[in-house]
Every structure is written in C-alpha cells, then in structure tokens.
OpenMM code with the backbone's topology and positions (N, CA, C; nanometers):
from openmm import Vec3, app, unit

residues = "SER LEU GLU THR ARG LEU GLY ALA ALA LYS GLU GLU ALA ASP THR LEU THR GLY HIS LYS SER ASN LEU ALA GLN ASP LEU ASP SER ALA ASN GLU LYS TRP LEU VAL ALA GLU GLN LYS LEU ALA GLN THR GLN LEU LEU VAL ASP GLN GLU LYS GLN HIS ALA ALA ARG THR THR GLU GLN ALA GLU VAL GLN ILE ALA GLU LEU THR HIS ARG VAL GLU ASN LEU GLN GLU ASP LEU HIS ASP GLN GLN ARG LYS PHE HIS GLU ASP LEU LYS HIS THR VAL GLU SER ILE THR THR GLU SER ASN LYS LYS GLU LYS LEU LEU SER ALA ASP PHE GLN ARG ARG MET ALA GLU LEU VAL GLN GLU HIS SER ASN GLN ILE THR SER TYR GLU ARG GLN LEU HIS GLN VAL THR SER ASP CYS GLN ARG ARG GLY GLY GLY GLU THR ALA PHE PHE THR GLY".split()
positions = [
    Vec3(-1.4223, 20.6858, 7.6838),
    Vec3(-1.4502, 20.6625, 7.8237),
    Vec3(-1.3354, 20.5816, 7.8835),
    Vec3(-1.3291, 20.5855, 8.0109),
    Vec3(-1.2220, 20.5211, 8.0867),
    Vec3(-1.2300, 20.3700, 8.0729),
    Vec3(-1.3531, 20.3183, 8.0722),
    Vec3(-1.3709, 20.1752, 8.0601),
    Vec3(-1.3258, 20.1260, 7.9241),
    Vec3(-1.3532, 20.2012, 7.8208),
    Vec3(-1.3124, 20.1633, 7.6849),
    Vec3(-1.1614, 20.1621, 7.6767),
    Vec3(-1.1047, 20.2691, 7.7320),
    Vec3(-0.9571, 20.2777, 7.7285),
    Vec3(-0.8963, 20.1651, 7.8113),
    Vec3(-0.9574, 20.1330, 7.9246),
    Vec3(-0.9080, 20.0260, 8.0102),
    Vec3(-0.9207, 19.8921, 7.9361),
    Vec3(-1.0289, 19.8729, 7.8656),
    Vec3(-1.0501, 19.7500, 7.7878),
    Vec3(-0.9474, 19.7385, 7.6767),
    Vec3(-0.9224, 19.8526, 7.6073),
    Vec3(-0.8246, 19.8531, 7.4988),
    Vec3(-0.6853, 19.8248, 7.5540),
    Vec3(-0.6544, 19.8850, 7.6687),
    Vec3(-0.5239, 19.8644, 7.7301),
    Vec3(-0.5083, 19.7187, 7.7716),
    Vec3(-0.6183, 19.6600, 7.8246),
    Vec3(-0.6136, 19.5210, 7.8662),
    Vec3(-0.5923, 19.4310, 7.7453),
    Vec3(-0.6616, 19.4620, 7.6344),
    Vec3(-0.6450, 19.3846, 7.5113),
    Vec3(-0.5019, 19.3943, 7.4616),
    Vec3(-0.4492, 19.5147, 7.4635),
    Vec3(-0.3109, 19.5355, 7.4196),
    Vec3(-0.2155, 19.4619, 7.5116),
    Vec3(-0.2404, 19.4607, 7.6424),
    Vec3(-0.1563, 19.3888, 7.7385),
    Vec3(-0.1634, 19.2394, 7.7113),
    Vec3(-0.2842, 19.1887, 7.6817),
    Vec3(-0.2989, 19.0460, 7.6501),
    Vec3(-0.2215, 19.0108, 7.5225),
    Vec3(-0.2307, 19.0993, 7.4223),
    Vec3(-0.1578, 19.0782, 7.2960),
    Vec3(-0.0073, 19.0770, 7.3216),
    Vec3(0.0392, 19.1749, 7.3995),
    Vec3(0.1823, 19.1806, 7.4309),
    Vec3(0.2266, 19.0589, 7.5125),
    Vec3(0.1406, 19.0152, 7.6051),
    Vec3(0.1712, 18.8956, 7.6839),
    Vec3(0.1815, 18.7744, 7.5909),
    Vec3(0.0921, 18.7664, 7.4917),
    Vec3(0.0972, 18.6575, 7.3919),
    Vec3(0.2265, 18.6642, 7.3128),
    Vec3(0.2625, 18.7891, 7.2694),
    Vec3(0.3891, 18.8058, 7.1958),
    Vec3(0.5068, 18.7648, 7.2828),
    Vec3(0.4991, 18.8067, 7.4110),
    Vec3(0.6081, 18.7745, 7.5042),
    Vec3(0.6185, 18.6231, 7.5192),
    Vec3(0.5048, 18.5564, 7.5312),
    Vec3(0.5020, 18.4111, 7.5450),
    Vec3(0.5596, 18.3452, 7.4188),
    Vec3(0.5196, 18.3960, 7.3004),
    Vec3(0.5723, 18.3433, 7.1731),
    Vec3(0.7228, 18.3651, 7.1639),
    Vec3(0.7696, 18.4848, 7.2029),
    Vec3(0.9124, 18.5140, 7.2000),
    Vec3(0.9874, 18.4234, 7.2960),
    Vec3(0.9312, 18.3975, 7.4133),
    Vec3(0.9948, 18.3079, 7.5104),
    Vec3(1.0064, 18.1673, 7.4519),
    Vec3(0.8989, 18.1222, 7.3831),
    Vec3(0.9032, 17.9906, 7.3206),
    Vec3(1.0088, 17.9878, 7.2097),
    Vec3(1.0126, 18.0939, 7.1280),
    Vec3(1.1131, 18.1039, 7.0213),
    Vec3(1.2544, 18.1011, 7.0792),
    Vec3(1.2740, 18.1732, 7.1910),
    Vec3(1.4050, 18.1774, 7.2570),
    Vec3(1.4412, 18.0396, 7.3105),
    Vec3(1.3469, 17.9702, 7.3715),
    Vec3(1.3711, 17.8343, 7.4216),
    Vec3(1.4078, 17.7413, 7.3066),
    Vec3(1.3348, 17.7515, 7.1967),
    Vec3(1.3623, 17.6678, 7.0788),
    Vec3(1.5011, 17.6987, 7.0224),
    Vec3(1.5337, 17.8279, 7.0151),
    Vec3(1.6656, 17.8678, 6.9645),
    Vec3(1.7751, 17.8163, 7.0569),
    Vec3(1.7529, 17.8234, 7.1879),
    Vec3(1.8519, 17.7726, 7.2841),
    Vec3(1.8722, 17.6224, 7.2687),
    Vec3(1.7619, 17.5490, 7.2486),
    Vec3(1.7723, 17.4044, 7.2275),
    Vec3(1.8521, 17.3747, 7.1006),
    Vec3(1.8204, 17.4470, 6.9942),
    Vec3(1.8943, 17.4279, 6.8682),
    Vec3(2.0416, 17.4623, 6.8862),
    Vec3(2.0693, 17.5661, 6.9635),
    Vec3(2.2074, 17.6075, 6.9904),
    Vec3(2.2808, 17.4959, 7.0656),
    Vec3(2.2167, 17.4373, 7.1668),
    Vec3(2.2783, 17.3286, 7.2429),
    Vec3(2.3058, 17.2072, 7.1541),
    Vec3(2.2093, 17.1736, 7.0676),
    Vec3(2.2287, 17.0618, 6.9745),
    Vec3(2.3456, 17.0912, 6.8810),
    Vec3(2.3504, 17.2140, 6.8318),
    Vec3(2.4596, 17.2529, 6.7410),
    Vec3(2.5932, 17.2467, 6.8144),
    Vec3(2.5988, 17.2906, 6.9396),
    Vec3(2.7231, 17.2840, 7.0172),
    Vec3(2.7663, 17.1395, 7.0391),
    Vec3(2.6679, 17.0495, 7.0661),
    Vec3(2.6998, 16.9075, 7.0831),
    Vec3(2.7551, 16.8481, 6.9540),
    Vec3(2.6899, 16.8817, 6.8435),
    Vec3(2.7378, 16.8313, 6.7134),
    Vec3(2.8771, 16.8845, 6.6828),
    Vec3(2.9006, 17.0112, 6.7139),
    Vec3(3.0321, 17.0704, 6.6919),
    Vec3(3.1368, 16.9999, 6.7777),
    Vec3(3.1037, 16.9712, 6.9037),
    Vec3(3.1967, 16.9024, 6.9923),
    Vec3(3.2261, 16.7619, 6.9396),
    Vec3(3.1223, 16.6921, 6.8922),
    Vec3(3.1422, 16.5584, 6.8363),
    Vec3(3.2287, 16.5640, 6.7113),
    Vec3(3.2008, 16.6614, 6.6275),
    Vec3(3.2796, 16.6781, 6.5041),
    Vec3(3.4252, 16.7093, 6.5379),
    Vec3(3.4463, 16.7964, 6.6348),
    Vec3(3.5833, 16.8310, 6.6749),
    Vec3(3.6560, 16.7085, 6.7297),
    Vec3(3.5849, 16.6256, 6.8062),
    Vec3(3.6432, 16.5030, 6.8583),
    Vec3(3.6839, 16.4102, 6.7436),
    Vec3(3.5962, 16.3961, 6.6445),
    Vec3(3.6280, 16.3125, 6.5282),
    Vec3(3.7475, 16.3678, 6.4511),
    Vec3(3.7508, 16.4990, 6.4349),
    Vec3(3.8629, 16.5625, 6.3645),
    Vec3(3.9929, 16.5365, 6.4412),
    Vec3(3.9885, 16.5531, 6.5735),
    Vec3(4.1078, 16.5284, 6.6555),
    Vec3(4.1532, 16.3833, 6.6446),
    Vec3(4.0562, 16.2903, 6.6470),
    Vec3(4.0910, 16.1489, 6.6339),
    Vec3(4.1534, 16.1204, 6.4974),
    Vec3(4.0984, 16.1785, 6.3931),
    Vec3(4.1536, 16.1592, 6.2584),
    Vec3(4.2941, 16.2190, 6.2476),
    Vec3(4.3138, 16.3340, 6.3106),
    Vec3(4.4473, 16.3953, 6.3102),
    Vec3(4.5475, 16.3041, 6.3803),
    Vec3(4.5067, 16.2473, 6.4942),
    Vec3(4.5955, 16.1568, 6.5679),
    Vec3(4.6261, 16.0330, 6.4850),
    Vec3(4.5224, 15.9804, 6.4215),
    Vec3(4.5422, 15.8619, 6.3371),
    Vec3(4.6358, 15.8947, 6.2205),
    Vec3(4.6140, 16.0088, 6.1584),
    Vec3(4.6997, 16.0500, 6.0454),
    Vec3(4.8442, 16.0688, 6.0923),
    Vec3(4.8618, 16.1256, 6.2099),
    Vec3(4.9969, 16.1461, 6.2626),
    Vec3(5.0642, 16.0112, 6.2881),
    Vec3(4.9895, 15.9169, 6.3468),
    Vec3(5.0468, 15.7832, 6.3716),
    Vec3(5.0800, 15.7140, 6.2404),
    Vec3(4.9870, 15.7234, 6.1458),
    Vec3(5.0092, 15.6592, 6.0163),
    Vec3(5.1305, 15.7196, 5.9458),
    Vec3(5.1413, 15.8508, 5.9507),
    Vec3(5.2557, 15.9180, 5.8892),
    Vec3(5.3848, 15.8748, 5.9563),
    Vec3(5.3830, 15.8691, 6.0883),
    Vec3(5.5028, 15.8287, 6.1625),
    Vec3(5.5406, 15.6849, 6.1271),
    Vec3(5.4415, 15.5966, 6.1217),
    Vec3(5.4686, 15.4577, 6.0848),
    Vec3(5.5244, 15.4493, 5.9429),
    Vec3(5.4671, 15.5269, 5.8521),
    Vec3(5.5143, 15.5262, 5.7124),
    Vec3(5.6585, 15.5768, 5.7050),
    Vec3(5.6888, 15.6807, 5.7819),
    Vec3(5.8258, 15.7336, 5.7816),
    Vec3(5.9237, 15.6296, 5.8346),
    Vec3(5.8843, 15.5572, 5.9388),
    Vec3(5.9705, 15.4520, 5.9932),
    Vec3(5.9905, 15.3419, 5.8882),
    Vec3(5.8815, 15.3018, 5.8239),
    Vec3(5.8921, 15.1976, 5.7213),
    Vec3(5.9782, 15.2439, 5.6047),
    Vec3(5.9624, 15.3688, 5.5637),
    Vec3(6.0442, 15.4220, 5.4538),
    Vec3(6.1916, 15.4208, 5.4934),
    Vec3(6.2202, 15.4611, 5.6172),
    Vec3(6.3590, 15.4612, 5.6638),
    Vec3(6.4151, 15.3190, 5.6649),
    Vec3(6.3351, 15.2240, 5.7142),
    Vec3(6.3798, 15.0843, 5.7165),
    Vec3(6.4022, 15.0314, 5.5750),
    Vec3(6.3075, 15.0596, 5.4862),
    Vec3(6.3207, 15.0121, 5.3477),
    Vec3(6.4391, 15.0776, 5.2779),
    Vec3(6.4596, 15.2055, 5.3044),
    Vec3(6.5740, 15.2750, 5.2446),
    Vec3(6.7037, 15.2103, 5.2916),
    Vec3(6.7109, 15.1795, 5.4202),
    Vec3(6.8307, 15.1151, 5.4759),
    Vec3(6.8511, 14.9773, 5.4118),
    Vec3(6.7401, 14.9020, 5.3969),
    Vec3(6.7505, 14.7700, 5.3346),
    Vec3(6.7959, 14.7814, 5.1894),
    Vec3(6.7414, 14.8784, 5.1173),
    Vec3(6.7816, 14.8988, 4.9772),
    Vec3(6.9307, 14.9339, 4.9694),
    Vec3(6.9745, 15.0229, 5.0583),
    Vec3(7.1165, 15.0598, 5.0596),
    Vec3(7.2037, 14.9375, 5.0869),
    Vec3(7.1631, 14.8558, 5.1831),
    Vec3(7.2392, 14.7336, 5.2129),
    Vec3(7.2397, 14.6387, 5.0938),
    Vec3(7.1245, 14.6247, 5.0296),
    Vec3(7.1170, 14.5375, 4.9116),
    Vec3(7.2051, 14.5903, 4.7978),
    Vec3(7.2063, 14.7231, 4.7815),
    Vec3(7.2909, 14.7809, 4.6772),
    Vec3(7.4384, 14.7567, 4.7085),
    Vec3(7.4759, 14.7717, 4.8356),
    Vec3(7.6153, 14.7449, 4.8750),
    Vec3(7.6491, 14.5982, 4.8493),
    Vec3(7.5571, 14.5081, 4.8900),
    Vec3(7.5798, 14.3651, 4.8664),
    Vec3(7.5930, 14.3357, 4.7169),
    Vec3(7.5060, 14.3981, 4.6379),
    Vec3(7.5109, 14.3766, 4.4942),
    Vec3(7.6448, 14.4232, 4.4366),
    Vec3(7.6900, 14.5413, 4.4797),
    Vec3(7.8191, 14.5912, 4.4304),
    Vec3(7.9329, 14.5001, 4.4735),
    Vec3(7.9272, 14.4512, 4.5963),
    Vec3(8.0303, 14.3565, 4.6428),
    Vec3(8.0276, 14.2287, 4.5599),
    Vec3(7.9053, 14.1780, 4.5347),
    Vec3(7.8925, 14.0563, 4.4543),
    Vec3(7.9413, 14.0784, 4.3104),
    Vec3(7.9089, 14.1955, 4.2562),
    Vec3(7.9554, 14.2261, 4.1200),
    Vec3(8.1081, 14.2317, 4.1153),
    Vec3(8.1667, 14.3012, 4.2140),
    Vec3(8.3130, 14.3119, 4.2184),
    Vec3(8.3753, 14.1734, 4.2302),
    Vec3(8.3234, 14.0906, 4.3242),
    Vec3(8.3761, 13.9558, 4.3447),
    Vec3(8.3559, 13.8719, 4.2183),
    Vec3(8.2390, 13.8829, 4.1579),
    Vec3(8.2126, 13.8064, 4.0366),
    Vec3(8.3117, 13.8440, 3.9272),
    Vec3(8.3340, 13.9742, 3.9098),
    Vec3(8.4286, 14.0173, 3.8058),
    Vec3(8.5707, 13.9718, 3.8372),
    Vec3(8.6088, 13.9766, 3.9640),
    Vec3(8.7420, 13.9278, 4.0025),
    Vec3(8.7530, 13.7781, 3.9758),
    Vec3(8.6496, 13.7015, 4.0181),
    Vec3(8.6493, 13.5568, 3.9948),
    Vec3(8.6498, 13.5263, 3.8457),
    Vec3(8.5710, 13.6008, 3.7719),
    Vec3(8.5637, 13.5818, 3.6277),
    Vec3(8.6990, 13.6089, 3.5626),
    Vec3(8.7616, 13.7182, 3.6017),
    Vec3(8.8930, 13.7533, 3.5466),
    Vec3(8.9949, 13.6452, 3.5813),
    Vec3(8.9942, 13.6005, 3.7076),
    Vec3(9.0872, 13.4967, 3.7505),
    Vec3(9.0617, 13.3670, 3.6743),
    Vec3(8.9322, 13.3318, 3.6587),
    Vec3(8.8966, 13.2100, 3.5860),
    Vec3(8.9430, 13.2176, 3.4405),
    Vec3(8.9186, 13.3283, 3.3769),
    Vec3(8.9598, 13.3453, 3.2369),
    Vec3(9.1123, 13.3399, 3.2254),
    Vec3(9.1800, 13.4093, 3.3172),
    Vec3(9.3270, 13.4059, 3.3151),
    Vec3(9.3777, 13.2649, 3.3392),
    Vec3(9.3188, 13.1955, 3.4335),
    Vec3(9.3601, 13.0587, 3.4652),
    Vec3(9.3365, 12.9659, 3.3470),
    Vec3(9.2183, 12.9762, 3.2886),
    Vec3(9.1870, 12.8920, 3.1719),
    Vec3(9.2823, 12.9243, 3.0576),
    Vec3(9.3057, 13.0508, 3.0356),
    Vec3(9.3956, 13.0919, 2.9272),
    Vec3(9.5369, 13.0398, 2.9513),
    Vec3(9.5854, 13.0555, 3.0748),
    Vec3(9.7204, 13.0080, 3.1080),
    Vec3(9.7307, 12.8571, 3.0900),
    Vec3(9.6336, 12.7839, 3.1456),
    Vec3(9.6341, 12.6381, 3.1316),
    Vec3(9.6237, 12.5971, 2.9853),
    Vec3(9.5381, 12.6648, 2.9142),
    Vec3(9.5198, 12.6333, 2.7729),
    Vec3(9.6497, 12.6546, 2.6956),
    Vec3(9.7166, 12.7657, 2.7247),
    Vec3(9.8421, 12.7940, 2.6555),
    Vec3(9.9488, 12.6888, 2.6868),
    Vec3(9.9581, 12.6485, 2.8143),
    Vec3(10.0552, 12.5456, 2.8537),
    Vec3(10.0250, 12.4143, 2.7822),
    Vec3(9.9005, 12.3746, 2.7894),
    Vec3(9.8602, 12.2458, 2.7319),
    Vec3(9.8746, 12.2452, 2.5805),
    Vec3(9.8432, 12.3597, 2.5213),
    Vec3(9.8522, 12.3699, 2.3767),
    Vec3(9.9927, 12.3381, 2.3292),
    Vec3(10.0898, 12.3864, 2.4015),
    Vec3(10.2287, 12.3668, 2.3624),
    Vec3(10.2740, 12.2237, 2.3857),
    Vec3(10.2167, 12.1576, 2.4873),
    Vec3(10.2667, 12.0273, 2.5289),
    Vec3(10.1894, 11.9086, 2.4727),
    Vec3(10.0669, 11.9274, 2.4369),
    Vec3(9.9816, 11.8120, 2.4110),
    Vec3(9.9442, 11.7949, 2.2645),
    Vec3(9.8888, 11.6810, 2.2403),
    Vec3(9.8532, 11.6428, 2.1041),
    Vec3(9.7297, 11.7183, 2.0547),
    Vec3(9.7029, 11.7019, 1.9276),
    Vec3(9.5888, 11.7679, 1.8650),
    Vec3(9.4580, 11.7201, 1.9268),
    Vec3(9.4479, 11.5929, 1.9637),
    Vec3(9.3254, 11.5405, 2.0256),
    Vec3(9.3002, 11.6075, 2.1605),
    Vec3(9.4059, 11.6163, 2.2412),
    Vec3(9.3913, 11.6801, 2.3716),
    Vec3(9.3595, 11.8294, 2.3546),
    Vec3(9.4230, 11.8898, 2.2539),
    Vec3(9.3949, 12.0308, 2.2262),
    Vec3(9.2471, 12.0504, 2.1908),
    Vec3(9.1925, 11.9560, 2.1169),
    Vec3(9.0515, 11.9627, 2.0823),
    Vec3(8.9663, 11.9524, 2.2090),
    Vec3(8.9980, 11.8567, 2.2972),
    Vec3(8.9232, 11.8421, 2.4227),
    Vec3(8.9380, 11.9673, 2.5101),
    Vec3(9.0570, 12.0248, 2.5112),
    Vec3(9.0791, 12.1474, 2.5894),
    Vec3(8.9948, 12.2626, 2.5325),
    Vec3(8.9866, 12.2709, 2.4018),
    Vec3(8.9049, 12.3750, 2.3393),
    Vec3(8.7577, 12.3585, 2.3790),
    Vec3(8.7115, 12.2332, 2.3878),
    Vec3(8.5741, 12.2086, 2.4320),
    Vec3(8.5548, 12.2538, 2.5774),
    Vec3(8.6547, 12.2208, 2.6602),
    Vec3(8.6481, 12.2626, 2.8004),
    Vec3(8.6446, 12.4154, 2.8121),
    Vec3(8.7303, 12.4806, 2.7339),
    Vec3(8.7326, 12.6266, 2.7338),
    Vec3(8.5968, 12.6804, 2.6874),
    Vec3(8.5408, 12.6170, 2.5861),
    Vec3(8.4104, 12.6608, 2.5364),
    Vec3(8.3023, 12.6429, 2.6437),
    Vec3(8.3052, 12.5299, 2.7146),
    Vec3(8.2092, 12.5078, 2.8230),
    Vec3(8.2225, 12.6156, 2.9315),
    Vec3(8.3479, 12.6420, 2.9673),
    Vec3(8.3713, 12.7474, 3.0679),
    Vec3(8.3250, 12.8835, 3.0163),
    Vec3(8.3523, 12.9077, 2.8900),
    Vec3(8.3102, 13.0342, 2.8299),
    Vec3(8.1573, 13.0461, 2.8305),
    Vec3(8.0913, 12.9352, 2.7969),
    Vec3(7.9440, 12.9346, 2.8002),
    Vec3(7.8929, 12.9586, 2.9419),
    Vec3(7.9585, 12.8939, 3.0380),
    Vec3(7.9181, 12.9122, 3.1783),
    Vec3(7.9418, 13.0575, 3.2216),
    Vec3(8.0522, 13.1138, 3.1809),
    Vec3(8.0824, 13.2538, 3.2134),
    Vec3(7.9785, 13.3456, 3.1494),
    Vec3(7.9460, 13.3173, 3.0237),
    Vec3(7.8433, 13.3974, 2.9546),
    Vec3(7.7097, 13.3874, 3.0282),
    Vec3(7.6775, 13.2668, 3.0746),
    Vec3(7.5537, 13.2488, 3.1519),
    Vec3(7.5582, 13.3299, 3.2808),
    Vec3(7.6715, 13.3246, 3.3510),
    Vec3(7.6860, 13.4032, 3.4738),
    Vec3(7.6738, 13.5530, 3.4443),
    Vec3(7.7346, 13.5946, 3.3344),
    Vec3(7.7263, 13.7369, 3.2986),
    Vec3(7.5809, 13.7765, 3.2714),
    Vec3(7.5053, 13.6898, 3.2021),
    Vec3(7.3641, 13.7189, 3.1763),
    Vec3(7.2850, 13.7273, 3.3069),
    Vec3(7.3130, 13.6322, 3.3971),
    Vec3(7.2436, 13.6328, 3.5271),
    Vec3(7.2762, 13.7602, 3.6044),
    Vec3(7.4026, 13.7979, 3.6038),
    Vec3(7.4425, 13.9197, 3.6749),
    Vec3(7.3760, 14.0412, 3.6115),
    Vec3(7.3740, 14.0450, 3.4788),
    Vec3(7.3096, 14.1571, 3.4096),
    Vec3(7.1607, 14.1623, 3.4437),
    Vec3(7.0955, 14.0433, 3.4503),
    Vec3(6.9525, 14.0385, 3.4837),
    Vec3(6.9279, 14.0884, 3.6255),
    Vec3(7.0101, 14.0426, 3.7203),
    Vec3(6.9951, 14.0870, 3.8600),
    Vec3(7.0175, 14.2376, 3.8684),
    Vec3(7.1217, 14.2863, 3.7998),
    Vec3(7.1510, 14.4303, 3.8018),
    Vec3(7.0354, 14.5093, 3.7405),
    Vec3(6.9832, 14.4611, 3.6276),
    Vec3(6.8701, 14.5297, 3.5625),
    Vec3(6.7474, 14.5308, 3.6520),
    Vec3(6.7173, 14.4158, 3.7123),
    Vec3(6.6013, 14.4078, 3.8024),
    Vec3(6.6151, 14.5059, 3.9172),
    Vec3(6.7331, 14.5101, 3.9783),
    Vec3(6.7536, 14.6017, 4.0916),
    Vec3(6.7429, 14.7472, 4.0465),
    Vec3(6.8018, 14.7782, 3.9305),
    Vec3(6.7953, 14.9171, 3.8827),
    Vec3(6.6529, 14.9552, 3.8458),
    Vec3(6.5829, 14.8619, 3.7823),
    Vec3(6.4440, 14.8894, 3.7435),
    Vec3(6.3577, 14.9079, 3.8672),
    Vec3(6.3777, 14.8253, 3.9650),
    Vec3(6.2990, 14.8345, 4.0880),
    Vec3(6.3450, 14.9490, 4.1757),
    Vec3(6.4574, 15.0040, 4.1498),
    Vec3(6.5091, 15.1144, 4.2300),
    Vec3(6.4334, 15.2436, 4.2098),
    Vec3(6.3331, 15.2490, 4.1192),
    Vec3(6.2548, 15.3702, 4.0943),
    Vec3(6.1812, 15.4190, 4.2171),
    Vec3(6.1559, 15.3380, 4.3130),
    Vec3(6.0902, 15.3767, 4.4375),
    Vec3(6.1441, 15.2890, 4.5473),
    Vec3(6.1546, 15.3387, 4.6654),
    Vec3(6.2159, 15.2651, 4.7744),
    Vec3(6.1486, 15.1306, 4.7968),
    Vec3(6.0210, 15.1228, 4.7783),
    Vec3(5.9488, 15.0004, 4.8111),
    Vec3(5.9330, 14.9093, 4.6914),
    Vec3(5.9748, 14.9483, 4.5716),
    Vec3(5.9542, 14.8684, 4.4515),
    Vec3(6.0201, 14.7318, 4.4650),
    Vec3(6.1364, 14.7232, 4.5223),
    Vec3(6.2096, 14.5964, 4.5327),
    Vec3(6.1360, 14.5005, 4.6244),
    Vec3(6.0692, 14.5544, 4.7290),
    Vec3(6.0094, 14.4689, 4.8303),
    Vec3(5.8649, 14.4336, 4.7988),
    Vec3(5.7996, 14.5191, 4.7261),
    Vec3(5.6579, 14.4948, 4.6987),
    Vec3(5.6374, 14.4322, 4.5622),
    Vec3(5.7413, 14.4381, 4.4760),
    Vec3(5.7273, 14.3817, 4.3431),
    Vec3(5.6428, 14.4723, 4.2653),
] * unit.nanometer
topology = app.Topology()
chain = topology.addChain("A")
for resn in residues:
    res = topology.addResidue(resn, chain)
    for name in ("N", "CA", "C"):
        topology.addAtom(name, app.Element.getBySymbol(name[0]), res)
C-alpha cells in the first residue's frame, strides 16, 4: 500500500538523515584534527627553522674561532722558530766566546786559574744544557699540542 511505502520511505529518509548527520560530525571532527595537525606542523617548522638558524650561527662562530686560533697558532709557531733560531745563535756565540776566552786564559794563566776557568766553563755548560732541555720541552709541548688547533689553548 501507498502508506506502507510512504512509511518505509520516511524511515529510510530518517536513517539517511542520521547517516548524513553522523558524516557531518565525522567531517567536523576530521577538520578539527586537520587544523590541530596543521598548527603542530607550523610550530614544528618554526622550531626547525630556529634550530637551523642557531646551528648556522654556531657554525659561523666556530669557524671564526677556528680561524682566530689557527692564526694564533701560526704566530706562536713563528715566534717559537724565531726564539729557537735566536737561542741557537746565542748558544753558539756563548760557546765560541767561552771557548775563545778559555783558550786565551789557558795559555796565560796558572793551574789554579785554569781550574777556576774550567769550573766556570762547566757552570756555563750546565746552564746551556738546562736551556737546551727547556727549549726541547717547549718544542715538545708545542708539537704535542699541535695535534689540533685548539689543543694549545685549551690544554
């Protein structure tokens, strides 16, 4: 009958309206979740950008520090080589001077004075040996610390 069919159609329309209402709610919920996800993504992207900027600044600062330390190490190495050269020149001159004086005095002076001169030469020799040890220690320390640009400055 028409009434039965109309009732069935109305029931089906009510069911479809319920489904439509449920789908609308599901769509609203999905849209809300999508907006939250977009906000989280934007926040995450902002954090990533900030970290990238920080890393870039840190890298730039490190490169500047490395360049400065490298320059300081080069200057220290030049100073060390100059000091070594001067020390060796002074040492050679001192040894030659002591030897020359010793030879002159040896020929002119008595055995007692020769003995005192030998002691003086020995003292100078000991002092020279001490200087050589100090120079060797400084050279070793610099070479050992030269394994990395910052080793000399950071210990």
